[in-house]
C-alpha positions as CSV (number, residue, x, y, z in Angstrom):
1,M,20.4,27.4,-17.6
2,L,21.9,28.9,-20.8
3,V,21.8,26.4,-23.7
4,P,24.4,26.7,-26.5
5,I,22.9,28.0,-29.7
6,W,23.9,24.9,-31.6
7,M,21.7,22.8,-29.4
8,T,18.5,24.8,-30.3
9,C,18.4,23.9,-33.9
10,G,18.8,21.0,-36.3
11,P,18.6,17.2,-35.7
12,L,20.0,17.4,-32.2
13,A,17.3,19.9,-31.0
14,S,14.6,17.7,-32.5
15,F,16.0,14.6,-30.7
16,L,16.1,16.5,-27.4
17,V,12.5,17.6,-27.8
18,Y,11.4,14.1,-28.7
19,D,13.3,12.6,-25.8
20,A,11.7,15.1,-23.4
21,R,8.2,14.3,-24.7
22,V,8.8,10.6,-24.5
23,Q,9.9,11.0,-20.9
24,E,6.9,13.2,-20.1
25,K,4.6,10.5,-21.5
26,K,6.3,7.8,-19.5
27,T,5.8,9.9,-16.3
28,H,2.1,10.4,-17.1
29,I,1.6,6.7,-17.7
30,G,3.4,5.9,-14.5
31,I,1.1,8.3,-12.5
32,L,-2.0,6.8,-14.1
33,L,-0.8,3.3,-13.2
34,F,-0.1,4.3,-9.6
35,L,-3.6,5.8,-9.4
36,A,-5.0,2.6,-10.9
37,A,-3.2,0.6,-8.2
38,L,-4.7,2.7,-5.5
39,G,-8.1,2.3,-7.1
40,F,-7.8,-1.4,-7.1
41,I,-6.8,-1.4,-3.4
42,T,-9.8,0.7,-2.5
43,I,-12.1,-1.8,-4.3
44,I,-10.5,-4.6,-2.3
45,D,-11.1,-2.7,1.0
46,T,-14.6,-1.8,-0.1
47,G,-15.4,-5.4,-0.8
48,A,-13.9,-6.5,2.4
49,K,-16.0,-4.0,4.4
50,Y,-19.1,-5.1,2.5
51,M,-18.4,-8.8,3.2
52,T,-17.8,-8.2,7.0
53,A,-21.5,-8.3,7.3
54,D,-21.5,-12.0,6.3
55,L,-18.1,-13.4,7.3
56,P,-15.5,-12.9,10.0
57,P,-12.7,-10.5,8.9
58,L,-10.0,-13.2,9.3
59,V,-11.9,-15.5,6.9
60,L,-11.9,-12.6,4.5
61,V,-8.1,-12.2,4.9
62,W,-7.6,-15.9,4.1
63,G,-9.9,-15.6,1.1
64,Y,-7.9,-12.6,-0.1
65,F,-4.6,-14.5,0.0
66,L,-6.2,-17.5,-1.5
67,G,-7.2,-15.3,-4.5
68,I,-3.7,-13.8,-4.6
69,F,-2.0,-17.2,-4.7
70,A,-4.5,-18.5,-7.3
71,S,-3.6,-15.5,-9.5
72,V,0.1,-16.1,-9.0
73,C,-0.3,-19.7,-10.0
74,V,-1.9,-18.6,-13.2
75,L,1.0,-16.3,-13.9
76,A,3.5,-19.1,-13.0
77,L,2.0,-21.1,-15.9
78,T,3.5,-18.5,-18.3
79,K,7.0,-19.1,-16.9
80,G,7.3,-22.7,-18.1
81,S,10.6,-24.3,-17.5
82,H,12.0,-21.1,-16.1
83,L,9.7,-21.2,-13.1
84,P,12.3,-22.9,-10.7
85,Q,14.8,-20.1,-11.6
86,E,12.2,-17.4,-11.2
87,I,11.2,-18.4,-7.6
88,S,14.7,-19.3,-6.5
89,S,15.6,-17.5,-3.3
90,R,18.1,-17.6,-0.5
91,R,16.0,-15.4,1.8
92,L,13.0,-17.5,2.5
93,V,13.0,-16.6,6.2
94,L,12.7,-13.0,5.3
95,H,9.9,-13.7,2.8
96,F,8.1,-15.7,5.4
97,G,8.4,-12.9,8.0
98,R,7.5,-10.2,5.4
99,A,4.3,-12.1,4.5
100,G,3.4,-12.5,8.1
101,L,3.6,-8.7,8.6
102,L,1.4,-8.2,5.5
103,V,-1.2,-10.6,6.8
104,A,-1.2,-8.9,10.2
105,S,-1.6,-5.5,8.5
106,I,-4.5,-6.6,6.3
107,S,-6.1,-8.4,9.3
108,F,-6.1,-5.3,11.4
109,A,-7.4,-3.3,8.5
110,F,-10.3,-5.7,7.7
111,I,-11.3,-5.9,11.4
112,A,-11.2,-2.1,11.6
113,L,-13.4,-1.9,8.5
114,R,-16.1,-3.7,10.4
115,F,-16.4,-0.9,12.9
116,M,-15.2,2.2,11.1
117,T,-15.8,4.1,7.9
118,L,-13.5,3.5,4.8
119,A,-12.4,7.2,5.1
120,D,-11.5,7.0,8.8
121,V,-9.5,3.8,8.4
122,T,-7.7,5.2,5.3
123,A,-6.9,8.5,7.0
124,I,-5.3,6.9,10.1
125,S,-3.4,4.4,7.9
126,F,-1.6,7.3,6.4
127,T,0.7,7.2,9.5
128,A,2.7,4.3,7.9
129,P,5.5,6.6,6.6
130,L,5.8,7.9,10.2
131,F,6.2,4.5,11.6
132,I,8.7,3.7,8.8
133,T,10.8,6.5,10.2
134,V,10.8,5.0,13.7
135,L,11.4,1.4,12.5
136,A,14.3,2.6,10.2
137,V,16.0,3.8,13.3
138,L,15.4,0.6,15.3
139,F,16.1,-2.0,12.6
140,L,18.2,-0.3,9.8
141,G,20.3,2.0,12.0
142,E,19.2,5.1,10.1
143,K,19.8,8.5,11.8
144,V,16.8,10.7,12.1
145,D,17.1,14.4,12.8
146,R,14.7,16.6,14.8
147,A,12.8,17.7,11.8
148,R,11.7,14.1,11.0
149,W,10.8,13.5,14.6
150,L,8.7,16.7,14.7
151,A,6.9,15.4,11.5
152,V,6.1,12.1,13.4
153,L,4.6,14.1,16.3
154,V,2.6,16.2,13.9
155,G,1.3,13.1,12.1
156,L,0.2,11.6,15.5
157,A,-1.6,14.9,16.2
158,G,-3.4,14.4,12.9
159,V,-4.6,11.0,14.1
160,L,-6.0,12.5,17.3
161,I,-8.0,15.0,15.1
162,V,-9.5,12.1,13.2
163,V,-10.4,10.0,16.2
164,R,-11.5,13.1,18.4
165,P,-10.8,12.0,22.0
166,G,-13.9,12.5,24.1
167,S,-16.2,12.0,21.1
168,G,-16.6,8.2,21.6
169,L,-14.8,7.4,18.4
170,L,-11.5,6.9,20.4
171,S,-11.7,3.3,21.4
172,W,-9.8,0.0,20.9
173,G,-11.3,0.0,17.4
174,S,-9.6,3.2,16.4
175,L,-6.3,1.6,17.4
176,L,-6.6,-1.0,14.7
177,P,-5.8,1.3,11.7
178,L,-2.6,2.4,13.7
179,L,-1.7,-1.2,14.0
180,T,-2.4,-1.6,10.4
181,A,0.0,1.2,9.7
182,L,2.7,-0.1,12.1
183,T,2.7,-3.6,10.7
184,F,2.7,-2.3,7.1
185,A,5.7,-0.1,8.0
186,G,7.4,-3.3,9.1
187,F,6.5,-5.0,5.9
188,Q,8.0,-2.1,4.0
189,I,11.2,-2.3,6.0
190,V,11.6,-6.0,5.2
191,T,10.8,-5.2,1.5
192,R,13.7,-2.8,1.5
193,L,16.0,-5.5,2.9
194,I,15.2,-8.0,0.2
195,A,14.6,-5.6,-2.8
196,T,18.2,-5.7,-3.9
197,T,18.5,-9.5,-4.3
198,E,14.9,-10.8,-5.1
199,N,13.1,-10.5,-8.5
200,T,9.6,-9.3,-8.8
201,F,7.9,-12.6,-9.5
202,A,9.7,-14.4,-6.6
203,T,8.6,-11.7,-4.2
204,L,5.0,-11.9,-5.5
205,F,5.0,-15.7,-5.4
206,Y,6.2,-16.0,-1.8
207,T,3.8,-13.1,-0.7
208,G,0.9,-15.3,-1.9
209,L,2.2,-18.6,-0.7
210,F,3.4,-17.6,2.8
211,G,0.4,-15.2,3.1
212,L,-1.9,-18.1,2.6
213,I,-0.1,-20.1,5.2
214,W,-0.1,-17.4,7.8
215,S,-3.7,-16.5,7.2
216,S,-4.7,-20.2,7.5
217,L,-3.6,-20.3,11.1
218,A,-6.7,-18.6,12.4
219,L,-9.2,-20.5,10.4
220,P,-9.9,-23.3,13.0
221,F,-11.1,-20.6,15.4
222,V,-13.1,-18.4,13.1
223,W,-14.2,-20.5,10.2
224,Q,-17.6,-19.8,8.6
225,S,-18.5,-21.3,5.3
226,P,-18.5,-18.8,2.5
227,H,-21.3,-18.7,-0.1
228,T,-20.6,-19.2,-3.8
229,W,-20.4,-15.4,-4.5
230,H,-17.9,-15.0,-1.7
231,W,-15.6,-17.4,-3.5
232,L,-15.9,-15.5,-6.7
233,A,-15.2,-12.3,-4.6
234,F,-12.1,-13.8,-3.2
235,L,-10.7,-14.6,-6.6
236,M,-11.5,-11.1,-7.8
237,Q,-9.9,-9.5,-4.8
238,G,-6.8,-11.6,-5.3
239,A,-6.5,-10.7,-9.0
240,L,-7.0,-7.0,-8.1
241,G,-4.3,-7.4,-5.4
242,V,-1.8,-8.8,-8.0
243,A,-2.8,-6.2,-10.6
244,A,-2.2,-3.4,-8.0
245,H,1.2,-4.9,-7.2
246,L,2.2,-5.1,-10.9
247,C,0.9,-1.7,-11.6
248,M,3.0,-0.1,-8.8
249,I,6.1,-1.9,-10.0
250,K,5.6,-0.6,-13.5
251,A,4.7,2.9,-12.2
252,F,8.0,3.1,-10.3
253,S,9.9,2.0,-13.4
254,L,8.3,4.8,-15.4
255,A,8.3,7.7,-12.8
256,E,10.5,8.7,-9.9
257,A,9.3,7.4,-6.5
258,S,9.5,11.0,-5.1
259,L,7.1,12.2,-7.8
260,L,4.6,9.3,-7.2
261,A,4.6,9.3,-3.4
262,P,2.3,12.3,-2.9
263,F,-0.3,10.7,-5.1
264,N,-0.6,7.9,-2.4
265,Y,-2.7,10.4,-0.3
266,S,-5.3,10.5,-3.1
267,K,-6.5,7.1,-1.8
268,L,-8.6,9.2,0.7
269,I,-10.6,10.5,-2.3
270,W,-11.1,7.0,-3.6
271,A,-12.1,5.8,-0.1
272,T,-14.5,8.7,0.5
273,V,-16.3,8.2,-2.9
274,A,-16.6,4.4,-2.4
275,G,-17.8,4.9,1.2
276,Y,-20.5,7.3,0.1
277,I,-21.6,5.3,-2.9
278,V,-21.7,1.8,-1.3
279,F,-22.4,2.6,2.4
280,G,-23.7,6.2,2.4
281,N,-20.9,7.4,4.6
282,V,-20.2,11.1,4.5
283,P,-16.7,12.0,5.8
284,T,-16.6,14.4,8.7
285,W,-14.5,17.7,8.7
286,N,-12.4,16.1,11.4
287,T,-11.5,13.2,9.1
288,L,-10.6,15.5,6.3
289,A,-8.6,17.9,8.5
290,G,-6.8,15.1,10.3
291,A,-6.0,13.4,7.1
292,S,-4.6,16.6,5.7
293,V,-2.3,17.0,8.8
294,I,-1.1,13.4,8.5
295,A,-0.5,13.8,4.7
296,L,1.5,17.0,5.3
297,A,3.7,15.3,7.8
298,G,4.3,12.4,5.4
299,L,5.0,14.8,2.6
300,F,7.4,16.8,4.8
301,I,9.4,13.7,5.5
302,M,9.5,12.8,1.8
303,M,10.7,16.3,0.8
304,H,13.1,16.5,3.7
305,E,14.8,13.3,2.6
306,R,14.8,14.4,-1.1
307,R,16.7,17.6,-0.1
308,K,19.2,15.6,1.9
309,H,20.1,13.5,-1.1
310,E,20.4,16.3,-3.6
């Protein structure tokens, strides 16, 4: 684009350069916050996998939401007399259903982590954007063209590469990360429905409160008393979950969603490193290849939607 010569010199030019640098710095900070959020989530998953040797996965899910709600209650103390206004909502039913979907998603993930490596669970869970495409048609009435349906099929082909039918890895256990992705996609759809009317703290508050209620339902059937260090781990996981949530919100306020979305697939790097350091797991070429196919399908959907709206 040709720029008028009067814009290339003097105070205006200096302002434009300064403004561009400020925006670039904000974008970089946004990316770093997004990566930090993914790192926090990987630490949560790693801790959950480690503790599955001691406690049932559903007890770990309850402990996680207990930690989240405890952290939210600490944040609530900073709201003072404004707290009732901050958590006011006319969409409590949607909040309740949304929390239920998140509890289901995390439950499937924690159970899967008991039987599979971090890298395999993470790779298969990348199918969430593909399921969002399907659910958007069913519940939001969105129209999906052939290109997006093709991307969904390619993504599912990537899952088959990871689980390798005939290798023994394809079992009921390998379906759990798919259920994780499916329920998380539903969680994202409901989040879209409430995003325009609910403030950040209210959403976080009801996620913790209703998540704790939902996760408590299974306790009478699976309860096993945690040790002292488990309770500390629950509080740490909850704090990391809240931190990840807040980091993502801030990241999306500093950088465009379309710019941040591809970095989501860097979670496989985090999971691979954590799996190797903590559990000695080395990812197979099938896992890496399948994850690449799934990631490309998700990126195609993102880029396709971006071009449609330009």
